[in-house]
C-alpha positions in Angstrom: 0.0 0.1 -0.1 3.0 2.5 0.8 4.5 1.6 -2.2 1.6 2.3 -4.2 1.2 5.7 -2.5 4.8 6.6 -3.5 4.3 5.7 -6.9 1.8 8.3 -7.6 2.4 11.7 -9.1 0.4 15.2 -9.3 0.3 14.7 -13.1 -1.9 11.7 -13.0 -4.0 12.4 -9.7 -4.8 15.7 -11.1 -6.0 14.6 -14.3 -8.0 11.9 -12.6 -9.7 14.6 -10.3 -10.5 16.5 -13.1 -11.9 13.8 -15.4 -14.0 12.4 -12.7 -15.3 15.9 -11.6 -16.4 16.6 -15.0 -17.9 13.1 -15.5 -19.8 13.4 -12.2 -21.2 16.7 -13.2 -22.5 15.1 -16.5 -24.0 12.2 -14.7 -25.8 14.2 -11.9 -27.0 17.0 -14.3 -28.1 14.4 -17.0 -30.2 12.4 -14.3 -31.6 15.4 -12.6 -32.5 17.1 -15.9 -34.3 13.9 -17.3 -36.1 13.5 -13.9 -37.3 17.2 -13.9 -37.8 17.4 -17.6 -35.6 20.5 -17.6 -31.9 21.4 -18.1 -30.3 21.7 -14.5 -26.7 22.4 -13.4 -26.3 20.0 -10.5 -23.0 21.4 -9.4 -22.3 23.6 -6.4 -20.1 25.5 -8.6 -20.9 27.3 -11.8 -18.5 25.3 -14.1 -19.3 21.8 -15.0 -17.6 20.2 -12.5 -18.7 18.5 -9.0 -15.5 18.1 -6.9 -17.2 15.7 -4.6 -17.2 13.3 -7.4 -13.3 13.9 -7.9 -12.5 13.7 -4.5 -14.5 10.4 -4.0 -12.9 8.8 -7.0 -9.4 9.7 -6.0 -10.3 8.1 -2.3 -11.5 5.1 -4.0 -8.6 4.7 -6.5 -5.8 5.5 -3.8 -7.1 3.0 -1.2 -8.8 0.3 -3.1 -6.7 -0.1 -6.5 -4.5 -2.4 -4.8 -7.4 -4.6 -3.9 -8.9 -4.3 -7.4 -9.4 -8.1 -7.5 -11.3 -8.4 -4.3 -14.7 -7.3 -5.2 -16.4 -7.4 -1.7 -13.3 -5.3 -0.5 -13.8 -2.7 -3.5 -17.7 -2.5 -2.8 -17.6 -2.2 1.1 -14.6 0.1 1.1 -15.9 2.3 -1.9 -19.5 2.5 0.2 -17.6 3.5 3.4 -15.1 6.0 1.9 -17.8 7.8 -0.3 -20.4 7.8 2.6 -17.7 9.3 5.0 -16.7 12.1 2.3 -20.4 12.9 1.7 -21.2 13.2 5.5 -18.0 15.4 6.0 -18.9 17.6 3.0 -22.6 18.1 4.1 -21.2 18.8 7.7 -18.7 21.4 6.4 -20.8 23.2 4.0 -23.7 23.5 6.8 -21.2 24.8 9.3 -19.6 27.4 6.7 -22.9 28.6 5.1 -25.6 27.7 7.5 -27.2 26.0 4.6 -27.9 22.4 3.2 -28.0 21.6 -0.3 -29.2 17.8 -0.1 -31.5 16.2 2.5 -32.1 12.4 2.9 -34.6 12.8 5.9 -37.1 11.3 3.9 -35.0 8.1 3.2 -35.0 5.2 5.3 -31.9 4.7 7.5 -30.3 8.0 7.2 -28.2 10.0 9.5 -29.1 13.6 10.2 -30.4 13.8 6.6 -26.6 13.7 5.3 -26.3 10.3 4.2 -28.6 7.4 3.9 -28.2 3.5 3.2 -29.6 3.8 -0.2 -26.8 6.3 -1.4 -24.3 4.4 0.2 -25.2 1.1 -1.5 -25.1 3.0 -4.7 -21.6 4.3 -4.0 -20.4 1.1 -3.5 -21.7 0.1 -7.0 -19.9 3.2 -8.3 -16.7 2.1 -6.7 -17.1 -1.3 -8.2 -17.9 -0.1 -11.7 -15.0 2.5 -11.5 -12.3 0.2 -10.2 -13.2 -2.8 -12.4 -14.0 -0.9 -15.6 -13.9 2.7 -15.7 -10.6 3.6 -14.2 -8.4 1.5 -16.6 -10.3 3.1 -19.4 -9.5 6.7 -18.0 -5.8 5.8 -17.2 -5.4 4.6 -20.8 -6.9 7.7 -22.2 -4.6 9.9 -20.0 -1.6 7.9 -21.2 -2.4 8.3 -24.8 -2.4 12.1 -24.7 0.9 14.2 -25.2 2.1 15.0 -21.6 2.4 18.7 -22.6 -1.2 18.9 -23.7 -2.4 17.3 -20.6 -0.2 19.8 -18.4 -1.5 22.7 -20.1 -5.2 21.3 -20.0 -4.6 20.8 -16.3 -3.2 24.3 -15.6 -6.3 25.9 -17.5 -8.7 23.7 -15.7 -6.9 24.6 -12.2 -7.1 28.2 -12.8 -10.8 28.2 -14.0 -11.7 26.0 -11.1 -9.8 28.3 -8.6 -11.6 31.3 -10.0 -15.0 29.4 -10.0 -14.5 28.4 -6.3 -13.6 31.7 -5.1 -16.4 33.4 -6.9 -19.1 30.9 -5.8 -17.9 30.8 -2.2 -17.6 34.6 -2.0 -21.1 34.6 -3.5 -22.5 32.0 -1.0 -21.1 33.7 1.9 -22.7 37.2 0.5 -26.1 35.2 0.4 -25.6 34.2 4.0 -25.0 37.7 5.0 -28.0 39.0 3.1 -30.3 36.4 4.7 -29.0 37.6 8.0 -29.9 41.1 7.2 -33.1 40.2 5.8 -34.2 38.4 8.7 -33.1 41.7 10.9 -35.4 43.7 8.6 -38.4 41.3 9.3 -37.7 41.5 12.7 -37.4 45.4 12.7 -40.6 45.5 10.8 -42.6 43.2 12.9 -41.7 44.7 15.9 -42.4 48.4 14.5 -45.8 47.3 13.5 -46.6 45.5 16.7 -45.4 48.6 18.8 -46.8 51.4 16.4 -49.5 53.6 18.1 -51.8 52.5 14.9 -51.1 48.8 15.6 -54.8 48.2 16.8 -56.0 49.6 13.4 -54.5 46.7 11.6 -56.0 43.6 13.0 -57.8 43.1 9.8 -54.3 42.3 8.3 -53.1 40.2 11.0 -50.2 42.2 12.4 -48.9 39.5 14.8 -48.2 37.5 11.5 -47.4 40.4 9.3 -44.4 38.9 7.8 -45.7 35.5 7.0 -46.0 36.8 3.3 -43.8 39.9 3.2 -44.7 41.2 -0.2 -48.2 40.5 -0.1 -48.8 41.7 3.4 -47.3 45.0 2.2 -49.7 45.2 -0.6 -52.7 44.7 1.7 -51.2 47.4 4.0 -50.9 49.9 1.3 -54.6 49.3 0.4 -55.6 49.5 4.0 -53.9 52.6 5.0 -55.9 55.1 3.1 -59.1 53.8 5.1 -57.3 55.2 8.2 -58.8 58.6 9.1 -56.2 61.1 8.2 -56.7 63.5 11.0 -54.3 65.0 13.2 -51.9 62.6 14.8 -53.4 59.7 13.1 -52.3 61.4 9.9 -48.7 61.7 11.2 -48.7 58.1 12.3 -49.9 57.1 9.1 -47.4 58.9 7.0 -44.6 57.6 9.3 -45.7 54.2 9.0 -46.0 54.4 5.3 -42.5 55.8 4.9 -40.9 53.2 7.5 -42.6 50.2 5.7 -41.6 51.4 2.2 -37.9 52.0 3.3 -37.8 48.5 4.8 -39.5 46.7 2.0 -37.2 48.6 -0.5 -34.2 47.6 1.2 -35.4 43.9 1.6 -36.3 43.5 -2.1 -32.8 45.2 -3.1 -31.1 42.4 -1.2 -33.4 39.8 -2.7 -32.8 41.1 -6.5 -29.1 41.3 -5.8 -28.7 37.5 -5.2 -31.5 36.4 -7.5 -29.3 34.6 -9.9 -27.3 32.5 -7.8 -30.1 31.4 -5.4 -32.4 30.7 -8.4 -29.8 28.2 -9.4 -29.3 26.6 -5.9 -33.2 26.2 -5.9 -33.3 24.9 -9.4 -30.4 22.2 -8.7 -31.2 21.6 -5.0 -35.0 21.3 -4.3 -33.9 20.5 -0.6 -31.7 23.9 -0.3 -32.4 25.5 2.9 -31.1 27.5 5.3 -30.4 26.5 9.0 -30.9 29.8 10.5 -32.6 31.9 8.2 -35.6 29.9 6.7 -38.1 32.6 6.8 -35.9 34.8 4.5 -34.9 32.0 2.2 -38.6 31.3 1.7 -39.1 35.0 1.0 -36.3 35.0 -1.5 -37.8 31.8 -3.2 -41.3 33.5 -3.3 -39.7 36.6 -4.7 -37.8 34.7 -7.5 -41.1 32.8 -8.2 -43.0 36.1 -8.7 -40.4 37.5 -10.8 -40.6 34.5 -13.0 -44.3 34.9 -13.3 -44.2 38.4 -14.2 -41.9 37.9 -17.2 
């Protein structure tokens, strides 16, 4: 085993990683596109790669290639390695971004929705297929290509991958911050309405639950405000209320619009995409995107 590790080089490992990352993206995107009957970019990144497949394939190759004649070892080892990688990836992404991209909670024998028995069994089949048939073909393909061509291609891929990774991670952190700010705006508006001198006037529009449907509720309030008698202090309160709500909803929708493209892709590619801490704001963002789609 140690001799096998020492015999590896960056040239081949990087080539394997790129090929399997792209192959994983093709498989996932085609499967989900056929299932949903629409084109879907299944990757976390914007480019046609899923690093989880590249890393999983490398782990399976490095630890199980020496045992390629032992089918049971390859199957069990592949299922275990890939499942551990999937669990760690899910846990890490949740801790970094306060969000989850996939959820196996509806599957039997799942652990925290991150992994499940069915997926693990499929990973085992993939490991067996890869070690017995796929990897020999991939290695042979790589060997047939001119070394300098492969090195140039690997360099370009690494640069593109790094740029994509930075862009996606920064953008996802930005979404995390925006959801936090949107949550604060929701809380501020809710507190403002509940403590406003005119709060009693808005029982017809369910002020205690005013933020359940943020945009629709604001439309209701705009229709209702003109019915409040515009006399003396009531008039001042009404103008103040209109101004405050308008400011908050404008700020809210500005943040939603700013992150529309990336979150739209996440919602499309990952039906179980959700925020661990800011589910209300994420749902508002989803509703905002859906309303924008209907308006077009």
